[in-house]
PDB file of N, CA, C and O in Angstrom:
ATOM      1  N   MET A   1     122.704  66.938  52.796  1.00  0.00           N
ATOM      2  CA  MET A   1     122.014  68.163  53.135  1.00  0.00           C
ATOM      3  C   MET A   1     121.808  68.964  51.851  1.00  0.00           C
ATOM      4  O   MET A   1     122.749  69.151  51.081  1.00  0.00           O
ATOM      5  N   THR A   2     120.613  69.425  51.624  1.00  0.00           N
ATOM      6  CA  THR A   2     120.327  70.209  50.430  1.00  0.00           C
ATOM      7  C   THR A   2     120.496  71.688  50.728  1.00  0.00           C
ATOM      8  O   THR A   2     120.315  72.141  51.858  1.00  0.00           O
ATOM      9  N   SER A   3     120.841  72.414  49.706  1.00  0.00           N
ATOM     10  CA  SER A   3     121.039  73.848  49.839  1.00  0.00           C
ATOM     11  C   SER A   3     119.759  74.575  49.440  1.00  0.00           C
ATOM     12  O   SER A   3     119.244  74.364  48.342  1.00  0.00           O
ATOM     13  N   LYS A   4     119.249  75.421  50.312  1.00  0.00           N
ATOM     14  CA  LYS A   4     118.073  76.222  49.995  1.00  0.00           C
ATOM     15  C   LYS A   4     118.552  77.554  49.444  1.00  0.00           C
ATOM     16  O   LYS A   4     119.502  78.147  49.956  1.00  0.00           O
ATOM     17  N   LYS A   5     117.884  78.015  48.398  1.00  0.00           N
ATOM     18  CA  LYS A   5     118.240  79.306  47.834  1.00  0.00           C
ATOM     19  C   LYS A   5     117.156  80.303  48.187  1.00  0.00           C
ATOM     20  O   LYS A   5     116.102  80.343  47.553  1.00  0.00           O
ATOM     21  N   TYR A   6     117.417  81.094  49.185  1.00  0.00           N
ATOM     22  CA  TYR A   6     116.502  82.155  49.537  1.00  0.00           C
ATOM     23  C   TYR A   6     116.630  83.252  48.496  1.00  0.00           C
ATOM     24  O   TYR A   6     117.674  83.368  47.855  1.00  0.00           O
ATOM     25  N   PHE A   7     115.620  84.038  48.316  1.00  0.00           N
ATOM     26  CA  PHE A   7     115.643  85.136  47.354  1.00  0.00           C
ATOM     27  C   PHE A   7     115.942  84.611  45.949  1.00  0.00           C
ATOM     28  O   PHE A   7     116.856  85.109  45.292  1.00  0.00           O
ATOM     29  N   GLN A   8     115.200  83.628  45.487  1.00  0.00           N
ATOM     30  CA  GLN A   8     115.489  82.996  44.206  1.00  0.00           C
ATOM     31  C   GLN A   8     115.695  84.005  43.073  1.00  0.00           C
ATOM     32  O   GLN A   8     116.631  83.852  42.287  1.00  0.00           O
ATOM     33  N   GLY A   9     114.845  85.030  42.970  1.00  0.00           N
ATOM     34  CA  GLY A   9     114.994  85.978  41.873  1.00  0.00           C
ATOM     35  C   GLY A   9     115.595  87.289  42.269  1.00  0.00           C
ATOM     36  O   GLY A   9     116.005  88.066  41.406  1.00  0.00           O
ATOM     37  N   GLU A  10     115.660  87.559  43.541  1.00  0.00           N
ATOM     38  CA  GLU A  10     116.190  88.822  44.012  1.00  0.00           C
ATOM     39  C   GLU A  10     117.038  88.557  45.248  1.00  0.00           C
ATOM     40  O   GLU A  10     116.718  87.680  46.050  1.00  0.00           O
ATOM     41  N   GLY A  11     118.090  89.295  45.397  1.00  0.00           N
ATOM     42  CA  GLY A  11     118.898  89.091  46.582  1.00  0.00           C
ATOM     43  C   GLY A  11     119.985  90.128  46.710  1.00  0.00           C
ATOM     44  O   GLY A  11     120.380  90.731  45.711  1.00  0.00           O
ATOM     45  N   PRO A  12     120.480  90.353  47.913  1.00  0.00           N
ATOM     46  CA  PRO A  12     121.525  91.332  48.134  1.00  0.00           C
ATOM     47  C   PRO A  12     122.919  90.803  47.838  1.00  0.00           C
ATOM     48  O   PRO A  12     123.892  91.549  47.957  1.00  0.00           O
ATOM     49  N   TRP A  13     123.042  89.553  47.462  1.00  0.00           N
ATOM     50  CA  TRP A  13     124.336  88.963  47.173  1.00  0.00           C
ATOM     51  C   TRP A  13     124.182  87.925  46.076  1.00  0.00           C
ATOM     52  O   TRP A  13     123.068  87.616  45.652  1.00  0.00           O
ATOM     53  N   SER A  14     125.278  87.401  45.631  1.00  0.00           N
ATOM     54  CA  SER A  14     125.261  86.359  44.609  1.00  0.00           C
ATOM     55  C   SER A  14     125.932  85.117  45.171  1.00  0.00           C
ATOM     56  O   SER A  14     126.874  85.209  45.958  1.00  0.00           O
ATOM     57  N   ASP A  15     125.440  83.961  44.764  1.00  0.00           N
ATOM     58  CA  ASP A  15     126.086  82.713  45.139  1.00  0.00           C
ATOM     59  C   ASP A  15     127.232  82.388  44.187  1.00  0.00           C
ATOM     60  O   ASP A  15     127.790  81.291  44.227  1.00  0.00           O
ATOM     61  N   ALA A  16     127.577  83.346  43.334  1.00  0.00           N
ATOM     62  CA  ALA A  16     128.656  83.243  42.350  1.00  0.00           C
ATOM     63  C   ALA A  16     128.340  82.256  41.232  1.00  0.00           C
ATOM     64  O   ALA A  16     129.209  81.943  40.418  1.00  0.00           O
ATOM     65  N   ASP A  17     127.100  81.764  41.186  1.00  0.00           N
ATOM     66  CA  ASP A  17     126.728  80.891  40.079  1.00  0.00           C
ATOM     67  C   ASP A  17     125.660  81.541  39.196  1.00  0.00           C
ATOM     68  O   ASP A  17     125.221  80.951  38.209  1.00  0.00           O
ATOM     69  N   GLN A  18     125.250  82.748  39.552  1.00  0.00           N
ATOM     70  CA  GLN A  18     124.306  83.493  38.732  1.00  0.00           C
ATOM     71  C   GLN A  18     124.434  84.978  39.051  1.00  0.00           C
ATOM     72  O   GLN A  18     124.937  85.352  40.110  1.00  0.00           O
ATOM     73  N   LEU A  19     123.980  85.813  38.134  1.00  0.00           N
ATOM     74  CA  LEU A  19     124.099  87.251  38.323  1.00  0.00           C
ATOM     75  C   LEU A  19     123.018  87.771  39.259  1.00  0.00           C
ATOM     76  O   LEU A  19     122.004  87.109  39.478  1.00  0.00           O
ATOM     77  N   VAL A  20     123.239  88.954  39.808  1.00  0.00           N
ATOM     78  CA  VAL A  20     122.297  89.575  40.712  1.00  0.00           C
ATOM     79  C   VAL A  20     121.466  90.635  39.971  1.00  0.00           C
ATOM     80  O   VAL A  20     120.705  91.370  40.600  1.00  0.00           O
ATOM     81  N   LEU A  21     121.604  90.716  38.661  1.00  0.00           N
ATOM     82  CA  LEU A  21     120.922  91.754  37.897  1.00  0.00           C
ATOM     83  C   LEU A  21     119.436  91.425  37.741  1.00  0.00           C
ATOM     84  O   LEU A  21     119.006  90.945  36.692  1.00  0.00           O
ATOM     85  N   TYR A  22     118.671  91.683  38.772  1.00  0.00           N
ATOM     86  CA  TYR A  22     117.244  91.407  38.741  1.00  0.00           C
ATOM     87  C   TYR A  22     116.406  92.661  38.923  1.00  0.00           C
ATOM     88  O   TYR A  22     115.307  92.756  38.376  1.00  0.00           O
ATOM     89  N   LEU A  23     116.900  93.606  39.671  1.00  0.00           N
ATOM     90  CA  LEU A  23     116.124  94.788  39.994  1.00  0.00           C
ATOM     91  C   LEU A  23     116.666  96.000  39.260  1.00  0.00           C
ATOM     92  O   LEU A  23     117.831  96.364  39.417  1.00  0.00           O
ATOM     93  N   ASP A  24     115.813  96.624  38.456  1.00  0.00           N
ATOM     94  CA  ASP A  24     116.193  97.830  37.728  1.00  0.00           C
ATOM     95  C   ASP A  24     116.192  98.989  38.722  1.00  0.00           C
ATOM     96  O   ASP A  24     115.150  99.586  38.993  1.00  0.00           O
ATOM     97  N   THR A  25     117.357  99.294  39.255  1.00  0.00           N
ATOM     98  CA  THR A  25     117.457 100.320  40.296  1.00  0.00           C
ATOM     99  C   THR A  25     118.300 101.513  39.854  1.00  0.00           C
ATOM    100  O   THR A  25     118.604 102.390  40.662  1.00  0.00           O
ATOM    101  N   GLY A  26     118.676 101.552  38.584  1.00  0.00           N
ATOM    102  CA  GLY A  26     119.527 102.639  38.113  1.00  0.00           C
ATOM    103  C   GLY A  26     118.875 104.000  38.148  1.00  0.00           C
ATOM    104  O   GLY A  26     119.573 105.013  38.108  1.00  0.00           O
ATOM    105  N   SER A  27     117.554 104.056  38.221  1.00  0.00           N
ATOM    106  CA  SER A  27     116.860 105.343  38.166  1.00  0.00           C
ATOM    107  C   SER A  27     116.997 106.156  39.457  1.00  0.00           C
ATOM    108  O   SER A  27     116.763 107.364  39.422  1.00  0.00           O
ATOM    109  N   TRP A  28     117.359 105.562  40.580  1.00  0.00           N
ATOM    110  CA  TRP A  28     117.482 106.326  41.817  1.00  0.00           C
ATOM    111  C   TRP A  28     118.930 106.592  42.217  1.00  0.00           C
ATOM    112  O   TRP A  28     119.207 107.017  43.338  1.00  0.00           O
ATOM    113  N   ARG A  29     119.830 106.340  41.304  1.00  0.00           N
ATOM    114  CA  ARG A  29     121.259 106.572  41.570  1.00  0.00           C
ATOM    115  C   ARG A  29     121.533 108.083  41.607  1.00  0.00           C
ATOM    116  O   ARG A  29     120.991 108.817  40.781  1.00  0.00           O
ATOM    117  N   SER A  30     122.351 108.557  42.536  1.00  0.00           N
ATOM    118  CA  SER A  30     122.706 109.974  42.600  1.00  0.00           C
ATOM    119  C   SER A  30     124.107 110.249  42.041  1.00  0.00           C
ATOM    120  O   SER A  30     124.412 111.374  41.645  1.00  0.00           O
ATOM    121  N   MET A  31     124.950 109.222  42.011  1.00  0.00           N
ATOM    122  CA  MET A  31     126.290 109.339  41.438  1.00  0.00           C
ATOM    123  C   MET A  31     126.456 108.276  40.369  1.00  0.00           C
ATOM    124  O   MET A  31     125.951 107.162  40.509  1.00  0.00           O
ATOM    125  N   ARG A  32     127.166 108.620  39.295  1.00  0.00           N
ATOM    126  CA  ARG A  32     127.366 107.699  38.173  1.00  0.00           C
ATOM    127  C   ARG A  32     128.849 107.417  37.978  1.00  0.00           C
ATOM    128  O   ARG A  32     129.653 108.348  37.925  1.00  0.00           O
ATOM    129  N   PRO A  33     129.225 106.132  37.869  1.00  0.00           N
ATOM    130  CA  PRO A  33     130.617 105.814  37.567  1.00  0.00           C
ATOM    131  C   PRO A  33     130.910 106.054  36.090  1.00  0.00           C
ATOM    132  O   PRO A  33     130.181 105.580  35.218  1.00  0.00           O
ATOM    133  N   VAL A  34     131.968 106.786  35.820  1.00  0.00           N
ATOM    134  CA  VAL A  34     132.392 107.066  34.451  1.00  0.00           C
ATOM    135  C   VAL A  34     133.782 106.478  34.270  1.00  0.00           C
ATOM    136  O   VAL A  34     134.702 106.797  35.022  1.00  0.00           O
ATOM    137  N   VAL A  35     133.930 105.621  33.272  1.00  0.00           N
ATOM    138  CA  VAL A  35     135.202 104.939  33.028  1.00  0.00           C
ATOM    139  C   VAL A  35     136.040 105.742  32.046  1.00  0.00           C
ATOM    140  O   VAL A  35     135.581 106.073  30.953  1.00  0.00           O
ATOM    141  N   GLU A  36     137.267 106.053  32.438  1.00  0.00           N
ATOM    142  CA  GLU A  36     138.227 106.676  31.525  1.00  0.00           C
ATOM    143  C   GLU A  36     138.957 105.527  30.829  1.00  0.00           C
ATOM    144  O   GLU A  36     139.910 104.963  31.365  1.00  0.00           O
ATOM    145  N   VAL A  37     138.499 105.200  29.647  1.00  0.00           N
ATOM    146  CA  VAL A  37     138.959 104.016  28.921  1.00  0.00           C
ATOM    147  C   VAL A  37     140.477 104.001  28.747  1.00  0.00           C
ATOM    148  O   VAL A  37     141.093 102.941  28.853  1.00  0.00           O
ATOM    149  N   GLU A  38     141.086 105.143  28.485  1.00  0.00           N
ATOM    150  CA  GLU A  38     142.533 105.181  28.253  1.00  0.00           C
ATOM    151  C   GLU A  38     143.336 104.859  29.513  1.00  0.00           C
ATOM    152  O   GLU A  38     144.505 104.486  29.414  1.00  0.00           O
ATOM    153  N   SER A  39     142.738 104.995  30.684  1.00  0.00           N
ATOM    154  CA  SER A  39     143.435 104.691  31.933  1.00  0.00           C
ATOM    155  C   SER A  39     143.201 103.266  32.423  1.00  0.00           C
ATOM    156  O   SER A  39     143.945 102.768  33.268  1.00  0.00           O
ATOM    157  N   CYS A  40     142.168 102.608  31.895  1.00  0.00           N
ATOM    158  CA  CYS A  40     141.814 101.267  32.348  1.00  0.00           C
ATOM    159  C   CYS A  40     142.864 100.245  31.897  1.00  0.00           C
ATOM    160  O   CYS A  40     143.250 100.215  30.728  1.00  0.00           O
ATOM    161  N   ILE A  41     143.320  99.409  32.836  1.00  0.00           N
ATOM    162  CA  ILE A  41     144.290  98.360  32.499  1.00  0.00           C
ATOM    163  C   ILE A  41     143.627  96.983  32.434  1.00  0.00           C
ATOM    164  O   ILE A  41     144.311  95.964  32.336  1.00  0.00           O
ATOM    165  N   TYR A  42     142.304  96.959  32.489  1.00  0.00           N
ATOM    166  CA  TYR A  42     141.520  95.735  32.346  1.00  0.00           C
ATOM    167  C   TYR A  42     141.922  94.689  33.393  1.00  0.00           C
ATOM    168  O   TYR A  42     142.099  93.512  33.080  1.00  0.00           O
ATOM    169  N   CYS A  43     142.059  95.144  34.627  1.00  0.00           N
ATOM    170  CA  CYS A  43     142.428  94.213  35.701  1.00  0.00           C
ATOM    171  C   CYS A  43     141.211  93.458  36.237  1.00  0.00           C
ATOM    172  O   CYS A  43     141.351  92.355  36.765  1.00  0.00           O
ATOM    173  N   GLY A  44     140.033  94.039  36.107  1.00  0.00           N
ATOM    174  CA  GLY A  44     138.805  93.373  36.521  1.00  0.00           C
ATOM    175  C   GLY A  44     138.431  93.556  37.979  1.00  0.00           C
ATOM    176  O   GLY A  44     137.443  92.978  38.430  1.00  0.00           O
ATOM    177  N   LEU A  45     139.196  94.350  38.737  1.00  0.00           N
ATOM    178  CA  LEU A  45     138.863  94.536  40.145  1.00  0.00           C
ATOM    179  C   LEU A  45     137.512  95.224  40.320  1.00  0.00           C
ATOM    180  O   LEU A  45     136.790  94.930  41.272  1.00  0.00           O
ATOM    181  N   CYS A  46     137.166  96.126  39.423  1.00  0.00           N
ATOM    182  CA  CYS A  46     135.865  96.792  39.512  1.00  0.00           C
ATOM    183  C   CYS A  46     134.731  95.775  39.394  1.00  0.00           C
ATOM    184  O   CYS A  46     133.758  95.825  40.146  1.00  0.00           O
ATOM    185  N   ALA A  47     134.868  94.855  38.445  1.00  0.00           N
ATOM    186  CA  ALA A  47     133.845  93.823  38.241  1.00  0.00           C
ATOM    187  C   ALA A  47     133.820  92.845  39.410  1.00  0.00           C
ATOM    188  O   ALA A  47     132.753  92.378  39.808  1.00  0.00           O
ATOM    189  N   LEU A  48     134.972  92.538  39.949  1.00  0.00           N
ATOM    190  CA  LEU A  48     135.059  91.596  41.061  1.00  0.00           C
ATOM    191  C   LEU A  48     134.381  92.135  42.318  1.00  0.00           C
ATOM    192  O   LEU A  48     133.677  91.402  43.012  1.00  0.00           O
ATOM    193  N   PHE A  49     134.595  93.418  42.608  1.00  0.00           N
ATOM    194  CA  PHE A  49     134.074  93.998  43.843  1.00  0.00           C
ATOM    195  C   PHE A  49     132.692  94.637  43.701  1.00  0.00           C
ATOM    196  O   PHE A  49     132.090  94.999  44.713  1.00  0.00           O
ATOM    197  N   CYS A  50     132.175  94.786  42.495  1.00  0.00           N
ATOM    198  CA  CYS A  50     130.859  95.399  42.291  1.00  0.00           C
ATOM    199  C   CYS A  50     129.789  94.563  43.004  1.00  0.00           C
ATOM    200  O   CYS A  50     129.609  93.392  42.669  1.00  0.00           O
ATOM    201  N   PRO A  51     129.074  95.143  43.985  1.00  0.00           N
ATOM    202  CA  PRO A  51     128.089  94.376  44.747  1.00  0.00           C
ATOM    203  C   PRO A  51     126.973  93.780  43.893  1.00  0.00           C
ATOM    204  O   PRO A  51     126.475  92.698  44.205  1.00  0.00           O
ATOM    205  N   THR A  52     126.574  94.461  42.827  1.00  0.00           N
ATOM    206  CA  THR A  52     125.486  93.943  41.990  1.00  0.00           C
ATOM    207  C   THR A  52     125.993  93.275  40.718  1.00  0.00           C
ATOM    208  O   THR A  52     125.198  92.835  39.887  1.00  0.00           O
ATOM    209  N   GLN A  53     127.291  93.199  40.564  1.00  0.00           N
ATOM    210  CA  GLN A  53     127.909  92.570  39.387  1.00  0.00           C
ATOM    211  C   GLN A  53     127.406  93.192  38.085  1.00  0.00           C
ATOM    212  O   GLN A  53     127.079  92.479  37.136  1.00  0.00           O
ATOM    213  N   CYS A  54     127.347  94.507  38.044  1.00  0.00           N
ATOM    214  CA  CYS A  54     126.820  95.168  36.851  1.00  0.00           C
ATOM    215  C   CYS A  54     127.909  95.687  35.907  1.00  0.00           C
ATOM    216  O   CYS A  54     127.600  96.385  34.941  1.00  0.00           O
ATOM    217  N   MET A  55     129.165  95.361  36.168  1.00  0.00           N
ATOM    218  CA  MET A  55     130.231  95.797  35.260  1.00  0.00           C
ATOM    219  C   MET A  55     130.277  94.873  34.054  1.00  0.00           C
ATOM    220  O   MET A  55     130.361  93.653  34.196  1.00  0.00           O
ATOM    221  N   ILE A  56     130.222  95.463  32.868  1.00  0.00           N
ATOM    222  CA  ILE A  56     130.168  94.715  31.616  1.00  0.00           C
ATOM    223  C   ILE A  56     131.538  94.719  30.948  1.00  0.00           C
ATOM    224  O   ILE A  56     132.181  95.764  30.839  1.00  0.00           O
ATOM    225  N   ASN A  57     131.977  93.555  30.508  1.00  0.00           N
ATOM    226  CA  ASN A  57     133.232  93.404  29.777  1.00  0.00           C
ATOM    227  C   ASN A  57     133.019  93.936  28.359  1.00  0.00           C
ATOM    228  O   ASN A  57     132.178  93.418  27.625  1.00  0.00           O
ATOM    229  N   LYS A  58     133.763  94.951  27.973  1.00  0.00           N
ATOM    230  CA  LYS A  58     133.640  95.544  26.642  1.00  0.00           C
ATOM    231  C   LYS A  58     134.780  95.072  25.740  1.00  0.00           C
ATOM    232  O   LYS A  58     135.841  95.694  25.682  1.00  0.00           O
ATOM    233  N   ASN A  59     134.550  93.990  25.058  1.00  0.00           N
ATOM    234  CA  ASN A  59     135.493  93.434  24.068  1.00  0.00           C
ATOM    235  C   ASN A  59     136.879  93.147  24.638  1.00  0.00           C
ATOM    236  O   ASN A  59     137.868  93.226  23.909  1.00  0.00           O
ATOM    237  N   GLY A  60     136.969  92.824  25.896  1.00  0.00           N
ATOM    238  CA  GLY A  60     138.262  92.494  26.489  1.00  0.00           C
ATOM    239  C   GLY A  60     139.203  93.677  26.593  1.00  0.00           C
ATOM    240  O   GLY A  60     140.412  93.495  26.734  1.00  0.00           O
ATOM    241  N   GLU A  61     138.662  94.898  26.526  1.00  0.00           N
ATOM    242  CA  GLU A  61     139.501  96.094  26.579  1.00  0.00           C
ATOM    243  C   GLU A  61     139.299  96.904  27.852  1.00  0.00           C
ATOM    244  O   GLU A  61     140.247  97.484  28.381  1.00  0.00           O
ATOM    245  N   TYR A  62     138.078  96.943  28.336  1.00  0.00           N
ATOM    246  CA  TYR A  62     137.758  97.686  29.549  1.00  0.00           C
ATOM    247  C   TYR A  62     136.399  97.222  30.065  1.00  0.00           C
ATOM    248  O   TYR A  62     135.691  96.474  29.390  1.00  0.00           O
ATOM    249  N   PHE A  63     136.045  97.671  31.264  1.00  0.00           N
ATOM    250  CA  PHE A  63     134.750  97.362  31.855  1.00  0.00           C
ATOM    251  C   PHE A  63     133.915  98.634  31.892  1.00  0.00           C
ATOM    252  O   PHE A  63     134.444  99.739  32.016  1.00  0.00           O
ATOM    253  N   GLU A  64     132.613  98.460  31.782  1.00  0.00           N
ATOM    254  CA  GLU A  64     131.687  99.585  31.797  1.00  0.00           C
ATOM    255  C   GLU A  64     130.462  99.189  32.617  1.00  0.00           C
ATOM    256  O   GLU A  64     129.993  98.057  32.496  1.00  0.00           O
ATOM    257  N   PRO A  65     129.931 100.084  33.447  1.00  0.00           N
ATOM    258  CA  PRO A  65     128.771  99.705  34.255  1.00  0.00           C
ATOM    259  C   PRO A  65     127.496  99.638  33.425  1.00  0.00           C
ATOM    260  O   PRO A  65     127.290 100.449  32.522  1.00  0.00           O
ATOM    261  N   ASN A  66     126.648  98.673  33.733  1.00  0.00           N
ATOM    262  CA  ASN A  66     125.311  98.614  33.151  1.00  0.00           C
ATOM    263  C   ASN A  66     124.477  99.576  33.988  1.00  0.00           C
ATOM    264  O   ASN A  66     124.123  99.260  35.124  1.00  0.00           O
ATOM    265  N   LEU A  67     124.163 100.737  33.444  1.00  0.00           N
ATOM    266  CA  LEU A  67     123.531 101.799  34.203  1.00  0.00           C
ATOM    267  C   LEU A  67     122.088 101.498  34.591  1.00  0.00           C
ATOM    268  O   LEU A  67     121.523 102.197  35.432  1.00  0.00           O
ATOM    269  N   ASP A  68     121.487 100.483  34.004  1.00  0.00           N
ATOM    270  CA  ASP A  68     120.141 100.094  34.423  1.00  0.00           C
ATOM    271  C   ASP A  68     120.152  99.472  35.809  1.00  0.00           C
ATOM    272  O   ASP A  68     119.149  99.517  36.520  1.00  0.00           O
ATOM    273  N   PHE A  69     121.285  98.891  36.198  1.00  0.00           N
ATOM    274  CA  PHE A  69     121.379  98.182  37.467  1.00  0.00           C
ATOM    275  C   PHE A  69     122.362  98.808  38.450  1.00  0.00           C
ATOM    276  O   PHE A  69     122.346  98.480  39.637  1.00  0.00           O
ATOM    277  N   CYS A  70     123.208  99.696  37.971  1.00  0.00           N
ATOM    278  CA  CYS A  70     124.196 100.345  38.832  1.00  0.00           C
ATOM    279  C   CYS A  70     123.501 101.228  39.859  1.00  0.00           C
ATOM    280  O   CYS A  70     122.615 102.012  39.519  1.00  0.00           O
ATOM    281  N   LYS A  71     123.905 101.096  41.105  1.00  0.00           N
ATOM    282  CA  LYS A  71     123.308 101.870  42.186  1.00  0.00           C
ATOM    283  C   LYS A  71     124.147 103.106  42.557  1.00  0.00           C
ATOM    284  O   LYS A  71     123.740 103.906  43.400  1.00  0.00           O
ATOM    285  N   GLY A  72     125.303 103.252  41.930  1.00  0.00           N
ATOM    286  CA  GLY A  72     126.135 104.414  42.192  1.00  0.00           C
ATOM    287  C   GLY A  72     126.836 104.379  43.534  1.00  0.00           C
ATOM    288  O   GLY A  72     127.128 105.428  44.108  1.00  0.00           O
ATOM    289  N   CYS A  73     127.111 103.189  44.042  1.00  0.00           N
ATOM    290  CA  CYS A  73     127.719 103.057  45.374  1.00  0.00           C
ATOM    291  C   CYS A  73     129.178 103.509  45.398  1.00  0.00           C
ATOM    292  O   CYS A  73     129.671 103.925  46.446  1.00  0.00           O
ATOM    293  N   GLY A  74     129.879 103.434  44.260  1.00  0.00           N
ATOM    294  CA  GLY A  74     131.263 103.889  44.184  1.00  0.00           C
ATOM    295  C   GLY A  74     132.310 102.863  44.542  1.00  0.00           C
ATOM    296  O   GLY A  74     133.497 103.186  44.581  1.00  0.00           O
ATOM    297  N   VAL A  75     131.904 101.629  44.805  1.00  0.00           N
ATOM    298  CA  VAL A  75     132.873 100.589  45.146  1.00  0.00           C
ATOM    299  C   VAL A  75     133.844 100.373  43.982  1.00  0.00           C
ATOM    300  O   VAL A  75     135.043 100.202  44.201  1.00  0.00           O
ATOM    301  N   CYS A  76     133.339 100.379  42.761  1.00  0.00           N
ATOM    302  CA  CYS A  76     134.205 100.179  41.589  1.00  0.00           C
ATOM    303  C   CYS A  76     135.290 101.250  41.519  1.00  0.00           C
ATOM    304  O   CYS A  76     136.453 100.945  41.255  1.00  0.00           O
ATOM    305  N   ALA A  77     134.910 102.500  41.755  1.00  0.00           N
ATOM    306  CA  ALA A  77     135.872 103.601  41.716  1.00  0.00           C
ATOM    307  C   ALA A  77     136.893 103.484  42.844  1.00  0.00           C
ATOM    308  O   ALA A  77     138.076 103.765  42.652  1.00  0.00           O
ATOM    309  N   LYS A  78     136.434 103.072  44.003  1.00  0.00           N
ATOM    310  CA  LYS A  78     137.331 102.929  45.160  1.00  0.00           C
ATOM    311  C   LYS A  78     138.352 101.812  44.943  1.00  0.00           C
ATOM    312  O   LYS A  78     139.506 101.940  45.352  1.00  0.00           O
ATOM    313  N   GLU A  79     137.937 100.729  44.308  1.00  0.00           N
ATOM    314  CA  GLU A  79     138.813  99.575  44.120  1.00  0.00           C
ATOM    315  C   GLU A  79     139.725  99.686  42.900  1.00  0.00           C
ATOM    316  O   GLU A  79     140.695  98.935  42.797  1.00  0.00           O
ATOM    317  N   CYS A  80     139.444 100.588  41.988  1.00  0.00           N
ATOM    318  CA  CYS A  80     140.262 100.707  40.765  1.00  0.00           C
ATOM    319  C   CYS A  80     141.671 101.197  41.108  1.00  0.00           C
ATOM    320  O   CYS A  80     141.825 102.307  41.617  1.00  0.00           O
ATOM    321  N   PRO A  81     142.702 100.387  40.838  1.00  0.00           N
ATOM    322  CA  PRO A  81     144.067 100.777  41.201  1.00  0.00           C
ATOM    323  C   PRO A  81     144.617 101.925  40.358  1.00  0.00           C
ATOM    324  O   PRO A  81     145.571 102.585  40.771  1.00  0.00           O
ATOM    325  N   ARG A  82     144.038 102.172  39.195  1.00  0.00           N
ATOM    326  CA  ARG A  82     144.517 103.238  38.316  1.00  0.00           C
ATOM    327  C   ARG A  82     143.680 104.506  38.400  1.00  0.00           C
ATOM    328  O   ARG A  82     144.013 105.507  37.766  1.00  0.00           O
ATOM    329  N   GLY A  83     142.608 104.479  39.166  1.00  0.00           N
ATOM    330  CA  GLY A  83     141.729 105.650  39.253  1.00  0.00           C
ATOM    331  C   GLY A  83     141.008 105.909  37.941  1.00  0.00           C
ATOM    332  O   GLY A  83     140.686 107.052  37.618  1.00  0.00           O
ATOM    333  N   ALA A  84     140.754 104.845  37.185  1.00  0.00           N
ATOM    334  CA  ALA A  84     140.124 104.986  35.866  1.00  0.00           C
ATOM    335  C   ALA A  84     138.610 105.145  35.940  1.00  0.00           C
ATOM    336  O   ALA A  84     137.961 105.407  34.927  1.00  0.00           O
ATOM    337  N   ILE A  85     138.051 104.989  37.125  1.00  0.00           N
ATOM    338  CA  ILE A  85     136.609 105.164  37.296  1.00  0.00           C
ATOM    339  C   ILE A  85     136.385 106.343  38.233  1.00  0.00           C
ATOM    340  O   ILE A  85     136.882 106.368  39.358  1.00  0.00           O
ATOM    341  N   ILE A  86     135.639 107.300  37.751  1.00  0.00           N
ATOM    342  CA  ILE A  86     135.364 108.523  38.501  1.00  0.00           C
ATOM    343  C   ILE A  86     133.865 108.606  38.737  1.00  0.00           C
ATOM    344  O   ILE A  86     133.072 108.387  37.821  1.00  0.00           O
ATOM    345  N   MET A  87     133.481 108.919  39.954  1.00  0.00           N
ATOM    346  CA  MET A  87     132.065 109.093  40.278  1.00  0.00           C
ATOM    347  C   MET A  87     131.676 110.546  40.011  1.00  0.00           C
ATOM    348  O   MET A  87     132.301 111.471  40.528  1.00  0.00           O
ATOM    349  N   LYS A  88     130.638 110.732  39.200  1.00  0.00           N
ATOM    350  CA  LYS A  88     130.156 112.075  38.867  1.00  0.00           C
ATOM    351  C   LYS A  88     128.689 112.185  39.253  1.00  0.00           C
ATOM    352  O   LYS A  88     127.957 111.197  39.198  1.00  0.00           O
ATOM    353  N   PRO A  89     128.254 113.372  39.643  1.00  0.00           N
ATOM    354  CA  PRO A  89     126.846 113.560  39.998  1.00  0.00           C
ATOM    355  C   PRO A  89     125.943 113.231  38.819  1.00  0.00           C
ATOM    356  O   PRO A  89     126.221 113.625  37.687  1.00  0.00           O
ATOM    357  N   GLU A  90     124.875 112.518  39.084  1.00  0.00           N
ATOM    358  CA  GLU A  90     123.950 112.098  38.045  1.00  0.00           C
ATOM    359  C   GLU A  90     123.334 113.298  37.310  1.00  0.00           C
ATOM    360  O   GLU A  90     122.969 113.192  36.139  1.00  0.00           O
ATOM    361  N   GLY A  91     123.225 114.422  37.994  1.00  0.00           N
ATOM    362  CA  GLY A  91     122.653 115.626  37.393  1.00  0.00           C
ATOM    363  C   GLY A  91     123.453 116.176  36.224  1.00  0.00           C
ATOM    364  O   GLY A  91     122.922 116.974  35.451  1.00  0.00           O
ATOM    365  N   GLU A  92     124.713 115.777  36.065  1.00  0.00           N
ATOM    366  CA  GLU A  92     125.540 116.244  34.959  1.00  0.00           C
ATOM    367  C   GLU A  92     125.186 115.568  33.626  1.00  0.00           C
ATOM    368  O   GLU A  92     125.683 115.973  32.575  1.00  0.00           O
ATOM    369  N   PHE A  93     124.340 114.556  33.669  1.00  0.00           N
ATOM    370  CA  PHE A  93     124.036 113.777  32.465  1.00  0.00           C
ATOM    371  C   PHE A  93     122.584 113.970  32.069  1.00  0.00           C
ATOM    372  O   PHE A  93     121.696 114.044  32.918  1.00  0.00           O
ATOM    373  N   ASN A  94     122.358 114.051  30.766  1.00  0.00           N
ATOM    374  CA  ASN A  94     121.005 114.007  30.246  1.00  0.00           C
ATOM    375  C   ASN A  94     120.591 112.553  30.204  1.00  0.00           C
ATOM    376  O   ASN A  94     121.447 111.669  30.195  1.00  0.00           O
ATOM    377  N   ASP A  95     119.299 112.286  30.179  1.00  0.00           N
ATOM    378  CA  ASP A  95     118.868 110.896  30.040  1.00  0.00           C
ATOM    379  C   ASP A  95     119.372 110.359  28.708  1.00  0.00           C
ATOM    380  O   ASP A  95     118.959 110.812  27.641  1.00  0.00           O
ATOM    381  N   GLU A  96     120.258 109.398  28.790  1.00  0.00           N
ATOM    382  CA  GLU A  96     120.900 108.860  27.570  1.00  0.00           C
ATOM    383  C   GLU A  96     120.200 107.617  27.107  1.00  0.00           C
ATOM    384  O   GLU A  96     120.594 107.025  26.102  1.00  0.00           O
TER     385      GLU A  96
END
């Protein structure tokens, strides 16, 4: 039996063999995850549970969201055991 891949370039999930970073949706986010680097223990739970897999490994020290693809859902902040990710209103930031 062959496996069909629906949503070849776009999809709401990943088959764990490729990333879901296809749609630039960061512009409509209302909340932004902010990582407190000193609190991060690099456990990777934020990256594991991120629905769009947009958490980027920063030199093996901490994870940071790719804001071009982050939807601001807050799953990363909810799953962080140290509370190192805080959701802040997007209005607090200038276009960076």
